[in-house]
N, CA, C and O atoms as CSV, one atom per row, in Angstrom:
chain,resi,resn,atom,element,x,y,z
A,1,MET,N,N,43.430,97.101,87.492
A,1,MET,CA,C,44.124,95.838,87.442
A,1,MET,C,C,43.152,94.754,87.878
A,1,MET,O,O,42.308,94.952,88.752
A,2,ARG,N,N,43.302,93.593,87.232
A,2,ARG,CA,C,42.397,92.496,87.555
A,2,ARG,C,C,43.074,91.162,87.243
A,2,ARG,O,O,44.048,91.111,86.491
A,3,PRO,N,N,42.550,90.088,87.828
A,3,PRO,CA,C,43.052,88.765,87.441
A,3,PRO,C,C,42.704,88.491,85.974
A,3,PRO,O,O,41.653,88.907,85.486
A,4,ALA,N,N,43.580,87.804,85.301
A,4,ALA,CA,C,43.337,87.457,83.901
A,4,ALA,C,C,42.196,86.454,83.810
A,4,ALA,O,O,41.973,85.638,84.704
A,5,LYS,N,N,41.484,86.549,82.694
A,5,LYS,CA,C,40.425,85.587,82.375
A,5,LYS,C,C,40.948,84.669,81.277
A,5,LYS,O,O,41.930,84.976,80.600
A,6,ILE,N,N,40.283,83.561,81.123
A,6,ILE,CA,C,40.687,82.601,80.090
A,6,ILE,C,C,40.723,83.283,78.719
A,6,ILE,O,O,41.621,83.012,77.921
A,7,GLY,N,N,39.778,84.146,78.443
A,7,GLY,CA,C,39.724,84.835,77.158
A,7,GLY,C,C,40.857,85.824,76.925
A,7,GLY,O,O,41.039,86.306,75.807
A,8,ASP,N,N,41.621,86.131,77.971
A,8,ASP,CA,C,42.743,87.072,77.864
A,8,ASP,C,C,44.035,86.414,77.393
A,8,ASP,O,O,44.973,87.108,76.999
A,9,MET,N,N,44.097,85.109,77.427
A,9,MET,CA,C,45.374,84.413,77.246
A,9,MET,C,C,46.067,84.734,75.924
A,9,MET,O,O,47.286,84.903,75.903
A,10,THR,N,N,45.335,84.821,74.839
A,10,THR,CA,C,45.963,85.140,73.550
A,10,THR,C,C,46.574,86.538,73.588
A,10,THR,O,O,47.698,86.730,73.124
A,11,SER,N,N,45.857,87.509,74.130
A,11,SER,CA,C,46.388,88.875,74.230
A,11,SER,C,C,47.606,88.931,75.138
A,11,SER,O,O,48.549,89.676,74.868
A,12,ILE,N,N,47.595,88.152,76.210
A,12,ILE,CA,C,48.736,88.124,77.135
A,12,ILE,C,C,49.961,87.559,76.431
A,12,ILE,O,O,51.051,88.120,76.539
A,13,VAL,N,N,49.793,86.459,75.714
A,13,VAL,CA,C,50.923,85.858,74.997
A,13,VAL,C,C,51.445,86.823,73.933
A,13,VAL,O,O,52.656,86.926,73.740
A,14,GLU,N,N,50.556,87.524,73.245
A,14,GLU,CA,C,50.988,88.519,72.252
A,14,GLU,C,C,51.782,89.648,72.917
A,14,GLU,O,O,52.792,90.092,72.371
A,15,LEU,N,N,51.343,90.112,74.077
A,15,LEU,CA,C,52.062,91.162,74.800
A,15,LEU,C,C,53.446,90.680,75.231
A,15,LEU,O,O,54.434,91.398,75.076
A,16,ILE,N,N,53.512,89.475,75.766
A,16,ILE,CA,C,54.806,88.915,76.172
A,16,ILE,C,C,55.727,88.804,74.958
A,16,ILE,O,O,56.915,89.116,75.041
A,17,HIS,N,N,55.176,88.360,73.842
A,17,HIS,CA,C,55.972,88.237,72.617
A,17,HIS,C,C,56.528,89.596,72.204
A,17,HIS,O,O,57.693,89.706,71.820
A,18,LYS,N,N,55.701,90.620,72.284
A,18,LYS,CA,C,56.131,91.973,71.911
A,18,LYS,C,C,57.209,92.492,72.871
A,18,LYS,O,O,58.199,93.079,72.434
A,19,CYS,N,N,57.017,92.278,74.164
A,19,CYS,CA,C,57.941,92.813,75.168
A,19,CYS,C,C,59.258,92.045,75.237
A,19,CYS,O,O,60.282,92.603,75.633
A,20,PHE,N,N,59.236,90.783,74.858
A,20,PHE,CA,C,60.422,89.936,74.989
A,20,PHE,C,C,60.883,89.411,73.630
A,20,PHE,O,O,61.431,88.313,73.538
A,21,LEU,N,N,60.663,90.191,72.585
A,21,LEU,CA,C,61.000,89.756,71.232
A,21,LEU,C,C,62.474,89.382,71.100
A,21,LEU,O,O,62.797,88.357,70.499
A,22,ASP,N,N,63.375,90.201,71.657
A,22,ASP,CA,C,64.797,89.902,71.575
A,22,ASP,C,C,65.112,88.555,72.221
A,22,ASP,O,O,65.851,87.748,71.657
A,23,GLU,N,N,64.547,88.317,73.404
A,23,GLU,CA,C,64.793,87.065,74.107
A,23,GLU,C,C,64.206,85.877,73.344
A,23,GLU,O,O,64.818,84.810,73.281
A,24,ILE,N,N,63.037,86.062,72.775
A,24,ILE,CA,C,62.403,84.988,72.008
A,24,ILE,C,C,63.247,84.645,70.792
A,24,ILE,O,O,63.417,83.472,70.460
A,25,GLN,N,N,63.778,85.668,70.126
A,25,GLN,CA,C,64.628,85.422,68.961
A,25,GLN,C,C,65.908,84.686,69.340
A,25,GLN,O,O,66.514,84.013,68.507
A,26,ARG,N,N,66.319,84.819,70.609
A,26,ARG,CA,C,67.537,84.141,71.061
A,26,ARG,C,C,67.244,82.805,71.741
A,26,ARG,O,O,68.164,82.152,72.232
A,27,GLY,N,N,65.978,82.389,71.776
A,27,GLY,CA,C,65.670,81.054,72.276
A,27,GLY,C,C,64.717,80.964,73.444
A,27,GLY,O,O,64.402,79.857,73.882
A,28,MET,N,N,64.238,82.090,73.973
A,28,MET,CA,C,63.257,82.027,75.062
A,28,MET,C,C,62.020,81.303,74.558
A,28,MET,O,O,61.515,81.588,73.473
A,29,SER,N,N,61.541,80.364,75.358
A,29,SER,CA,C,60.341,79.653,74.937
A,29,SER,C,C,59.125,80.538,75.175
A,29,SER,O,O,59.002,81.191,76.212
A,30,LEU,N,N,58.249,80.547,74.214
A,30,LEU,CA,C,57.003,81.291,74.335
A,30,LEU,C,C,55.883,80.269,74.393
A,30,LEU,O,O,55.571,79.601,73.408
A,31,GLU,N,N,55.300,80.167,75.544
A,31,GLU,CA,C,54.256,79.174,75.748
A,31,GLU,C,C,52.957,79.623,75.093
A,31,GLU,O,O,52.758,80.805,74.813
A,32,SER,N,N,52.098,78.675,74.862
A,32,SER,CA,C,50.816,78.933,74.215
A,32,SER,C,C,49.811,79.460,75.238
A,32,SER,O,O,50.006,79.302,76.443
A,33,PRO,N,N,48.741,80.083,74.756
A,33,PRO,CA,C,47.668,80.487,75.670
A,33,PRO,C,C,47.139,79.307,76.485
A,33,PRO,O,O,46.815,79.463,77.662
A,34,ALA,N,N,47.049,78.136,75.868
A,34,ALA,CA,C,46.545,76.948,76.569
A,34,ALA,C,C,47.461,76.551,77.733
A,34,ALA,O,O,46.985,76.075,78.763
A,35,TYR,N,N,48.762,76.748,77.568
A,35,TYR,CA,C,49.720,76.431,78.624
A,35,TYR,C,C,49.431,77.268,79.872
A,35,TYR,O,O,49.350,76.736,80.979
A,36,PHE,N,N,49.275,78.591,79.683
A,36,PHE,CA,C,48.994,79.472,80.817
A,36,PHE,C,C,47.623,79.156,81.413
A,36,PHE,O,O,47.461,79.150,82.633
A,37,GLN,N,N,46.650,78.896,80.563
A,37,GLN,CA,C,45.307,78.554,81.029
A,37,GLN,C,C,45.366,77.318,81.924
A,37,GLN,O,O,44.726,77.282,82.975
A,38,ASN,N,N,46.121,76.317,81.517
A,38,ASN,CA,C,46.251,75.094,82.289
A,38,ASN,C,C,46.877,75.377,83.659
A,38,ASN,O,O,46.400,74.869,84.674
A,39,LEU,N,N,47.938,76.182,83.693
A,39,LEU,CA,C,48.594,76.494,84.971
A,39,LEU,C,C,47.672,77.286,85.899
A,39,LEU,O,O,47.692,77.088,87.114
A,40,ILE,N,N,46.874,78.174,85.332
A,40,ILE,CA,C,45.915,78.927,86.146
A,40,ILE,C,C,44.877,77.975,86.729
A,40,ILE,O,O,44.556,78.044,87.915
A,41,GLU,N,N,44.361,77.093,85.894
A,41,GLU,CA,C,43.347,76.145,86.362
A,41,GLU,C,C,43.910,75.206,87.427
A,41,GLU,O,O,43.178,74.788,88.325
A,42,MET,N,N,45.191,74.870,87.342
A,42,MET,CA,C,45.832,73.998,88.329
A,42,MET,C,C,46.283,74.785,89.561
A,42,MET,O,O,46.855,74.213,90.488
A,43,GLU,N,N,46.029,76.085,89.570
A,43,GLU,CA,C,46.396,76.980,90.669
A,43,GLU,C,C,47.899,76.981,90.938
A,43,GLU,O,O,48.335,77.009,92.088
A,44,LYS,N,N,48.694,76.949,89.847
A,44,LYS,CA,C,50.149,77.026,89.936
A,44,LYS,C,C,50.648,78.451,89.744
A,44,LYS,O,O,51.701,78.821,90.262
A,45,ILE,N,N,49.880,79.259,88.987
A,45,ILE,CA,C,50.258,80.643,88.733
A,45,ILE,C,C,49.046,81.550,88.902
A,45,ILE,O,O,47.898,81.107,88.863
A,46,LEU,N,N,49.336,82.812,89.088
A,46,LEU,CA,C,48.333,83.866,89.076
A,46,LEU,C,C,48.779,84.865,88.025
A,46,LEU,O,O,49.938,85.278,88.001
A,47,VAL,N,N,47.862,85.247,87.165
A,47,VAL,CA,C,48.168,86.222,86.126
A,47,VAL,C,C,47.270,87.434,86.340
A,47,VAL,O,O,46.046,87.316,86.403
A,48,LEU,N,N,47.903,88.604,86.452
A,48,LEU,CA,C,47.169,89.861,86.556
A,48,LEU,C,C,47.383,90.654,85.286
A,48,LEU,O,O,48.431,90.550,84.648
A,49,VAL,N,N,46.391,91.447,84.918
A,49,VAL,CA,C,46.514,92.301,83.741
A,49,VAL,C,C,46.082,93.713,84.074
A,49,VAL,O,O,45.273,93.947,84.971
A,50,GLU,N,N,46.646,94.646,83.326
A,50,GLU,CA,C,46.239,96.052,83.363
A,50,GLU,C,C,45.722,96.376,81.975
A,50,GLU,O,O,46.304,95.961,80.973
A,51,GLU,N,N,44.625,97.122,81.922
A,51,GLU,CA,C,44.014,97.458,80.638
A,51,GLU,C,C,43.961,98.964,80.437
A,51,GLU,O,O,43.939,99.740,81.392
A,52,SER,N,N,43.942,99.350,79.179
A,52,SER,CA,C,43.621,100.709,78.771
A,52,SER,C,C,42.489,100.550,77.776
A,52,SER,O,O,42.682,100.047,76.669
A,53,GLY,N,N,41.318,100.983,78.179
A,53,GLY,CA,C,40.143,100.664,77.375
A,53,GLY,C,C,39.930,99.165,77.448
A,53,GLY,O,O,39.817,98.601,78.536
A,54,LYS,N,N,39.877,98.526,76.303
A,54,LYS,CA,C,39.716,97.064,76.258
A,54,LYS,C,C,41.034,96.355,75.940
A,54,LYS,O,O,41.066,95.132,75.805
A,55,LYS,N,N,42.116,97.121,75.823
A,55,LYS,CA,C,43.403,96.557,75.429
A,55,LYS,C,C,44.235,96.208,76.666
A,55,LYS,O,O,44.379,97.027,77.573
A,56,ILE,N,N,44.780,94.989,76.696
A,56,ILE,CA,C,45.688,94.591,77.761
A,56,ILE,C,C,47.038,95.236,77.472
A,56,ILE,O,O,47.648,94.995,76.430
A,57,ILE,N,N,47.491,96.056,78.410
A,57,ILE,CA,C,48.738,96.805,78.203
A,57,ILE,C,C,49.866,96.339,79.121
A,57,ILE,O,O,51.018,96.741,78.955
A,58,ALA,N,N,49.527,95.491,80.088
A,58,ALA,CA,C,50.558,95.002,81.006
A,58,ALA,C,C,50.079,93.714,81.657
A,58,ALA,O,O,48.882,93.471,81.807
A,59,THR,N,N,51.044,92.908,82.035
A,59,THR,CA,C,50.723,91.675,82.750
A,59,THR,C,C,51.850,91.326,83.704
A,59,THR,O,O,52.999,91.721,83.506
A,60,VAL,N,N,51.508,90.593,84.720
A,60,VAL,CA,C,52.482,90.003,85.633
A,60,VAL,C,C,52.063,88.555,85.839
A,60,VAL,O,O,50.887,88.248,86.032
A,61,ILE,N,N,53.055,87.679,85.794
A,61,ILE,CA,C,52.806,86.257,86.022
A,61,ILE,C,C,53.549,85.867,87.283
A,61,ILE,O,O,54.767,86.014,87.383
A,62,LEU,N,N,52.794,85.371,88.234
A,62,LEU,CA,C,53.303,85.032,89.549
A,62,LEU,C,C,53.182,83.540,89.766
A,62,LEU,O,O,52.079,82.992,89.765
A,63,LYS,N,N,54.308,82.885,89.951
A,63,LYS,CA,C,54.312,81.465,90.320
A,63,LYS,C,C,54.005,81.403,91.804
A,63,LYS,O,O,54.705,82.011,92.614
A,64,LEU,N,N,52.962,80.671,92.161
A,64,LEU,CA,C,52.494,80.664,93.537
A,64,LEU,C,C,53.417,79.874,94.457
A,64,LEU,O,O,54.076,78.920,94.041
A,65,GLN,N,N,53.446,80.291,95.698
A,65,GLN,CA,C,54.263,79.630,96.711
A,65,GLN,C,C,53.759,78.210,96.945
A,65,GLN,O,O,52.557,77.947,96.900
A,66,THR,N,N,54.686,77.310,97.192
A,66,THR,CA,C,54.355,75.942,97.586
A,66,THR,C,C,55.035,75.673,98.920
A,66,THR,O,O,55.735,76.535,99.451
A,67,ILE,N,N,54.832,74.492,99.453
A,67,ILE,CA,C,55.493,74.128,100.700
A,67,ILE,C,C,57.005,74.164,100.520
A,67,ILE,O,O,57.737,74.565,101.424
A,68,GLU,N,N,57.479,73.732,99.317
A,68,GLU,CA,C,58.921,73.645,99.094
A,68,GLU,C,C,59.570,74.938,98.623
A,68,GLU,O,O,60.738,75.186,98.922
A,69,PHE,N,N,58.824,75.774,97.884
A,69,PHE,CA,C,59.449,76.921,97.227
A,69,PHE,C,C,58.674,78.209,97.477
A,69,PHE,O,O,57.449,78.189,97.596
A,70,PRO,N,N,59.401,79.347,97.558
A,70,PRO,CA,C,58.706,80.636,97.706
A,70,PRO,C,C,58.041,81.055,96.398
A,70,PRO,O,O,58.328,80.503,95.336
A,71,ALA,N,N,57.171,82.016,96.491
A,71,ALA,CA,C,56.538,82.583,95.300
A,71,ALA,C,C,57.608,83.231,94.435
A,71,ALA,O,O,58.639,83.685,94.932
A,72,GLU,N,N,57.348,83.266,93.130
A,72,GLU,CA,C,58.327,83.858,92.215
A,72,GLU,C,C,57.615,84.666,91.141
A,72,GLU,O,O,56.708,84.178,90.467
A,73,LEU,N,N,58.041,85.892,91.000
A,73,LEU,CA,C,57.558,86.757,89.941
A,73,LEU,C,C,58.260,86.323,88.666
A,73,LEU,O,O,59.464,86.535,88.522
A,74,GLN,N,N,57.529,85.720,87.740
A,74,GLN,CA,C,58.178,85.147,86.563
A,74,GLN,C,C,58.243,86.102,85.384
A,74,GLN,O,O,59.246,86.142,84.671
A,75,ILE,N,N,57.190,86.866,85.175
A,75,ILE,CA,C,57.174,87.799,84.045
A,75,ILE,C,C,56.480,89.084,84.465
A,75,ILE,O,O,55.410,89.062,85.074
A,76,ILE,N,N,57.100,90.191,84.132
A,76,ILE,CA,C,56.457,91.507,84.201
A,76,ILE,C,C,56.597,92.079,82.798
A,76,ILE,O,O,57.712,92.243,82.301
A,77,ALA,N,N,55.496,92.376,82.170
A,77,ALA,CA,C,55.534,92.913,80.809
A,77,ALA,C,C,54.605,94.112,80.716
A,77,ALA,O,O,53.423,94.027,81.050
A,78,VAL,N,N,55.156,95.231,80.257
A,78,VAL,CA,C,54.373,96.451,80.043
A,78,VAL,C,C,54.607,96.880,78.607
A,78,VAL,O,O,55.751,97.035,78.182
A,79,ASP,N,N,53.547,97.070,77.869
A,79,ASP,CA,C,53.640,97.532,76.483
A,79,ASP,C,C,54.501,98.796,76.446
A,79,ASP,O,O,54.322,99.699,77.263
A,80,SER,N,N,55.422,98.851,75.508
A,80,SER,CA,C,56.373,99.974,75.443
A,80,SER,C,C,55.679,101.327,75.323
A,80,SER,O,O,56.228,102.337,75.764
A,81,SER,N,N,54.501,101.368,74.745
A,81,SER,CA,C,53.761,102.633,74.612
A,81,SER,C,C,53.252,103.153,75.956
A,81,SER,O,O,52.877,104.320,76.070
A,82,TYR,N,N,53.239,102.289,76.969
A,82,TYR,CA,C,52.685,102.667,78.267
A,82,TYR,C,C,53.726,102.656,79.379
A,82,TYR,O,O,53.384,102.868,80.543
A,83,GLN,N,N,54.981,102.415,79.043
A,83,GLN,CA,C,56.024,102.388,80.062
A,83,GLN,C,C,56.282,103.788,80.616
A,83,GLN,O,O,55.950,104.794,79.988
A,84,ARG,N,N,56.874,103.827,81.790
A,84,ARG,CA,C,57.205,105.067,82.502
A,84,ARG,C,C,55.958,105.816,82.984
A,84,ARG,O,O,55.955,107.041,83.103
A,85,ASN,N,N,54.902,105.048,83.258
A,85,ASN,CA,C,53.666,105.629,83.784
A,85,ASN,C,C,53.262,104.995,85.118
A,85,ASN,O,O,52.132,105.169,85.574
A,86,GLY,N,N,54.177,104.267,85.734
A,86,GLY,CA,C,53.887,103.664,87.035
A,86,GLY,C,C,53.153,102.338,86.973
A,86,GLY,O,O,52.738,101.818,88.009
A,87,ILE,N,N,52.984,101.782,85.790
A,87,ILE,CA,C,52.226,100.531,85.661
A,87,ILE,C,C,52.987,99.365,86.298
A,87,ILE,O,O,52.391,98.568,87.023
A,88,ALA,N,N,54.280,99.255,86.041
A,88,ALA,CA,C,55.068,98.174,86.662
A,88,ALA,C,C,55.052,98.318,88.182
A,88,ALA,O,O,54.981,97.320,88.898
A,89,THR,N,N,55.116,99.546,88.674
A,89,THR,CA,C,55.025,99.787,90.116
A,89,THR,C,C,53.703,99.261,90.660
A,89,THR,O,O,53.672,98.604,91.700
A,90,ASN,N,N,52.616,99.548,89.958
A,90,ASN,CA,C,51.296,99.064,90.387
A,90,ASN,C,C,51.213,97.540,90.369
A,90,ASN,O,O,50.612,96.932,91.255
A,91,LEU,N,N,51.825,96.926,89.348
A,91,LEU,CA,C,51.824,95.464,89.264
A,91,LEU,C,C,52.579,94.850,90.443
A,91,LEU,O,O,52.106,93.899,91.065
A,92,ILE,N,N,53.760,95.402,90.744
A,92,ILE,CA,C,54.548,94.895,91.871
A,92,ILE,C,C,53.788,95.079,93.183
A,92,ILE,O,O,53.756,94.178,94.021
A,93,GLN,N,N,53.180,96.242,93.355
A,93,GLN,CA,C,52.419,96.486,94.582
A,93,GLN,C,C,51.270,95.495,94.711
A,93,GLN,O,O,50.998,95.008,95.808
A,94,ALA,N,N,50.599,95.191,93.622
A,94,ALA,CA,C,49.504,94.214,93.654
A,94,ALA,C,C,50.018,92.839,94.080
A,94,ALA,O,O,49.364,92.139,94.853
A,95,VAL,N,N,51.180,92.460,93.578
A,95,VAL,CA,C,51.770,91.177,93.959
A,95,VAL,C,C,52.145,91.177,95.441
A,95,VAL,O,O,51.921,90.185,96.134
A,96,LEU,N,N,52.708,92.270,95.928
A,96,LEU,CA,C,53.062,92.350,97.353
A,96,LEU,C,C,51.806,92.307,98.230
A,96,LEU,O,O,51.828,91.729,99.316
A,97,ASP,N,N,50.727,92.907,97.767
A,97,ASP,CA,C,49.463,92.838,98.509
A,97,ASP,C,C,48.971,91.394,98.593
A,97,ASP,O,O,48.480,90.959,99.634
A,98,ILE,N,N,49.105,90.659,97.498
A,98,ILE,CA,C,48.723,89.239,97.493
A,98,ILE,C,C,49.612,88.467,98.459
A,98,ILE,O,O,49.138,87.596,99.189
A,99,MET,N,N,50.886,88.785,98.459
A,99,MET,CA,C,51.834,88.129,99.352
A,99,MET,C,C,51.413,88.307,100.811
A,99,MET,O,O,51.445,87.354,101.590
A,100,ILE,N,N,51.024,89.511,101.175
A,100,ILE,CA,C,50.578,89.795,102.542
A,100,ILE,C,C,49.284,89.037,102.837
A,100,ILE,O,O,49.141,88.418,103.891
A,101,GLU,N,N,48.349,89.095,101.896
A,101,GLU,CA,C,47.055,88.426,102.063
A,101,GLU,C,C,47.229,86.916,102.293
A,101,GLU,O,O,46.509,86.318,103.092
A,102,LYS,N,N,48.178,86.317,101.596
A,102,LYS,CA,C,48.391,84.868,101.685
A,102,LYS,C,C,49.424,84.487,102.749
A,102,LYS,O,O,49.717,83.309,102.951
A,103,ASP,N,N,49.972,85.500,103.425
A,103,ASP,CA,C,50.959,85.301,104.488
A,103,ASP,C,C,52.219,84.588,104.000
A,103,ASP,O,O,52.794,83.763,104.712
A,104,TRP,N,N,52.638,84.915,102.781
A,104,TRP,CA,C,53.906,84.388,102.276
A,104,TRP,C,C,55.039,85.176,102.900
A,104,TRP,O,O,54.877,86.357,103.207
A,105,ARG,N,N,56.165,84.548,103.089
A,105,ARG,CA,C,57.312,85.176,103.734
A,105,ARG,C,C,58.358,85.675,102.752
A,105,ARG,O,O,59.148,86.557,103.089
A,106,LYS,N,N,58.377,85.120,101.529
A,106,LYS,CA,C,59.430,85.479,100.583
A,106,LYS,C,C,58.870,85.477,99.168
A,106,LYS,O,O,58.034,84.651,98.799
A,107,LEU,N,N,59.368,86.440,98.390
A,107,LEU,CA,C,59.031,86.543,96.972
A,107,LEU,C,C,60.332,86.731,96.200
A,107,LEU,O,O,61.141,87.595,96.538
A,108,LYS,N,N,60.530,85.922,95.165
A,108,LYS,CA,C,61.747,86.010,94.360
A,108,LYS,C,C,61.431,86.590,92.989
A,108,LYS,O,O,60.320,86.459,92.474
A,109,VAL,N,N,62.436,87.232,92.418
A,109,VAL,CA,C,62.357,87.705,91.033
A,109,VAL,C,C,63.789,87.738,90.495
A,109,VAL,O,O,64.734,88.003,91.238
A,110,SER,N,N,63.936,87.471,89.219
A,110,SER,CA,C,65.269,87.533,88.619
A,110,SER,C,C,65.269,88.527,87.472
A,110,SER,O,O,64.251,88.761,86.820
A,111,SER,N,N,66.446,89.107,87.243
A,111,SER,CA,C,66.607,90.094,86.176
A,111,SER,C,C,68.053,90.087,85.723
A,111,SER,O,O,68.954,89.687,86.461
A,112,ARG,N,N,68.254,90.532,84.511
A,112,ARG,CA,C,69.624,90.649,84.030
A,112,ARG,C,C,70.268,91.920,84.577
A,112,ARG,O,O,69.587,92.928,84.765
A,113,PRO,N,N,71.568,91.879,84.832
A,113,PRO,CA,C,72.245,93.030,85.436
A,113,PRO,C,C,72.100,94.325,84.638
A,113,PRO,O,O,72.101,95.405,85.228
A,114,TRP,N,N,71.976,94.246,83.333
A,114,TRP,CA,C,71.880,95.460,82.522
A,114,TRP,C,C,70.493,96.103,82.571
A,114,TRP,O,O,70.321,97.212,82.064
A,115,ASN,N,N,69.505,95.439,83.164
A,115,ASN,CA,C,68.140,95.963,83.203
A,115,ASN,C,C,68.008,96.971,84.360
A,115,ASN,O,O,67.523,96.645,85.443
A,116,VAL,N,N,68.452,98.185,84.089
A,116,VAL,CA,C,68.500,99.237,85.111
A,116,VAL,C,C,67.103,99.553,85.648
A,116,VAL,O,O,66.938,99.762,86.850
A,117,GLY,N,N,66.103,99.591,84.776
A,117,GLY,CA,C,64.741,99.882,85.223
A,117,GLY,C,C,64.256,98.872,86.260
A,117,GLY,O,O,63.645,99.246,87.261
A,118,MET,N,N,64.528,97.606,86.018
A,118,MET,CA,C,64.116,96.566,86.959
A,118,MET,C,C,64.914,96.667,88.257
A,118,MET,O,O,64.361,96.484,89.342
A,119,ARG,N,N,66.200,96.954,88.151
A,119,ARG,CA,C,67.010,97.115,89.367
A,119,ARG,C,C,66.458,98.242,90.240
A,119,ARG,O,O,66.362,98.101,91.459
A,120,LYS,N,N,66.098,99.352,89.613
A,120,LYS,CA,C,65.534,100.486,90.362
A,120,LYS,C,C,64.193,100.116,90.987
A,120,LYS,O,O,63.911,100.481,92.128
A,121,LEU,N,N,63.378,99.396,90.242
A,121,LEU,CA,C,62.070,98.982,90.748
A,121,LEU,C,C,62.227,98.047,91.943
A,121,LEU,O,O,61.501,98.170,92.929
A,122,MET,N,N,63.163,97.125,91.857
A,122,MET,CA,C,63.405,96.203,92.970
A,122,MET,C,C,63.864,96.967,94.214
A,122,MET,O,O,63.392,96.702,95.320
A,123,ALA,N,N,64.781,97.912,94.029
A,123,ALA,CA,C,65.275,98.712,95.159
A,123,ALA,C,C,64.147,99.542,95.778
A,123,ALA,O,O,64.062,99.669,97.000
A,124,LYS,N,N,63.300,100.094,94.945
A,124,LYS,CA,C,62.186,100.930,95.413
A,124,LYS,C,C,61.284,100.169,96.389
A,124,LYS,O,O,60.782,100.742,97.357
A,125,PHE,N,N,61.085,98.879,96.126
A,125,PHE,CA,C,60.196,98.074,96.968
A,125,PHE,C,C,60.918,97.329,98.080
A,125,PHE,O,O,60.276,96.647,98.879
A,126,GLY,N,N,62.241,97.447,98.147
A,126,GLY,CA,C,62.973,96.799,99.213
A,126,GLY,C,C,63.412,95.370,98.917
A,126,GLY,O,O,63.772,94.627,99.831
A,127,PHE,N,N,63.385,94.987,97.660
A,127,PHE,CA,C,63.950,93.690,97.289
A,127,PHE,C,C,65.460,93.780,97.481
A,127,PHE,O,O,66.055,94.835,97.261
A,128,VAL,N,N,66.073,92.686,97.888
A,128,VAL,CA,C,67.514,92.656,98.075
A,128,VAL,C,C,68.121,91.629,97.121
A,128,VAL,O,O,67.529,90.578,96.876
A,129,PRO,N,N,69.305,91.937,96.582
A,129,PRO,CA,C,69.974,90.933,95.741
A,129,PRO,C,C,70.351,89.730,96.594
A,129,PRO,O,O,70.972,89.873,97.647
A,130,GLU,N,N,69.976,88.559,96.135
A,130,GLU,CA,C,70.265,87.339,96.874
A,130,GLU,C,C,71.382,86.533,96.235
A,130,GLU,O,O,72.026,85.715,96.891
A,131,GLY,N,N,71.603,86.771,94.958
A,131,GLY,CA,C,72.662,86.018,94.307
A,131,GLY,C,C,72.825,86.415,92.854
A,131,GLY,O,O,71.968,87.075,92.266
A,132,LEU,N,N,73.943,85.997,92.293
A,132,LEU,CA,C,74.234,86.216,90.878
A,132,LEU,C,C,74.470,84.855,90.248
A,132,LEU,O,O,75.339,84.100,90.685
A,133,LEU,N,N,73.704,84.552,89.234
A,133,LEU,CA,C,73.853,83.294,88.512
A,133,LEU,C,C,74.555,83.593,87.196
A,133,LEU,O,O,74.018,84.315,86.356
A,134,LYS,N,N,75.729,83.054,87.014
A,134,LYS,CA,C,76.540,83.317,85.822
A,134,LYS,C,C,76.032,82.476,84.643
A,134,LYS,O,O,75.763,81.283,84.785
A,135,ASN,N,N,75.909,83.124,83.482
A,135,ASN,CA,C,75.501,82.452,82.242
A,135,ASN,C,C,74.261,81.584,82.433
A,135,ASN,O,O,74.199,80.464,81.926
A,136,GLU,N,N,73.297,82.088,83.146
A,136,GLU,CA,C,72.131,81.297,83.547
A,136,GLU,C,C,71.024,81.265,82.507
A,136,GLU,O,O,70.381,80.233,82.312
A,137,TYR,N,N,70.798,82.386,81.840
A,137,TYR,CA,C,69.619,82.489,80.990
A,137,TYR,C,C,70.013,83.058,79.637
A,137,TYR,O,O,70.459,84.201,79.535
A,138,LEU,N,N,69.844,82.256,78.612
A,138,LEU,CA,C,70.207,82.648,77.249
A,138,LEU,C,C,71.646,83.152,77.191
A,138,LEU,O,O,71.955,84.078,76.441
A,139,GLY,N,N,72.520,82.540,77.982
A,139,GLY,CA,C,73.929,82.905,77.997
A,139,GLY,C,C,74.251,84.162,78.782
A,139,GLY,O,O,75.381,84.647,78.733
A,140,GLU,N,N,73.279,84.698,79.505
A,140,GLU,CA,C,73.492,85.923,80.273
A,140,GLU,C,C,73.374,85.642,81.771
A,140,GLU,O,O,72.754,84.667,82.196
A,141,ASP,N,N,73.986,86.526,82.554
A,141,ASP,CA,C,73.885,86.433,84.003
A,141,ASP,C,C,72.496,86.863,84.463
A,141,ASP,O,O,71.807,87.619,83.777
A,142,LEU,N,N,72.103,86.377,85.617
A,142,LEU,CA,C,70.866,86.794,86.263
A,142,LEU,C,C,71.157,87.211,87.692
A,142,LEU,O,O,71.938,86.565,88.391
A,143,ILE,N,N,70.530,88.282,88.117
A,143,ILE,CA,C,70.541,88.660,89.529
A,143,ILE,C,C,69.233,88.141,90.122
A,143,ILE,O,O,68.154,88.390,89.585
A,144,ILE,N,N,69.341,87.427,91.221
A,144,ILE,CA,C,68.158,86.950,91.925
A,144,ILE,C,C,67.895,87.929,93.065
A,144,ILE,O,O,68.758,88.168,93.909
A,145,TYR,N,N,66.694,88.485,93.070
A,145,TYR,CA,C,66.271,89.398,94.130
A,145,TYR,C,C,65.240,88.695,95.001
A,145,TYR,O,O,64.524,87.806,94.538
A,146,ALA,N,N,65.170,89.095,96.254
A,146,ALA,CA,C,64.165,88.555,97.153
A,146,ALA,C,C,63.565,89.673,97.986
A,146,ALA,O,O,64.230,90.635,98.368
A,147,TYR,N,N,62.287,89.504,98.246
A,147,TYR,CA,C,61.556,90.401,99.134
A,147,TYR,C,C,61.104,89.553,100.315
A,147,TYR,O,O,60.489,88.501,100.138
A,148,PHE,N,N,61.414,90.018,101.514
A,148,PHE,CA,C,61.044,89.292,102.728
A,148,PHE,C,C,60.059,90.123,103.523
A,148,PHE,O,O,60.151,91.350,103.563
A,149,ARG,N,N,59.121,89.446,104.152
A,149,ARG,CA,C,58.236,90.157,105.068
A,149,ARG,C,C,58.311,89.560,106.441
A,149,ARG,O,O,57.632,90.027,107.355
């Protein structure tokens, strides 16, 4: 696992498109590689990638903590061919390591209630449900999870 490079942005956007195709078809905005590059350069987000050979097979996008808001895990995407191999677990652990390194106190992540895999992953790491937002995202509910240290 490593921080994303500027040259990775197109592959990252393609992976997100593949992993979130249903959501994109229903209206999820898919930002351009330049959009993510700009946020990285402005130090608003951190993007990590996992590779197999030279292919990016997973990514996590972390919105960095500010004085006003806690850090937020915005996207976790693992290529379907590589799921169920512990890659999402490794991505979450890497984010928690960053959280400790930066002395952040809280990390948020949201997921839809039907996403059993994400619910299990959140429980495994000790995230707690903080709230339920009704009809919040593309007409679906979201569970907000938080990890506290």
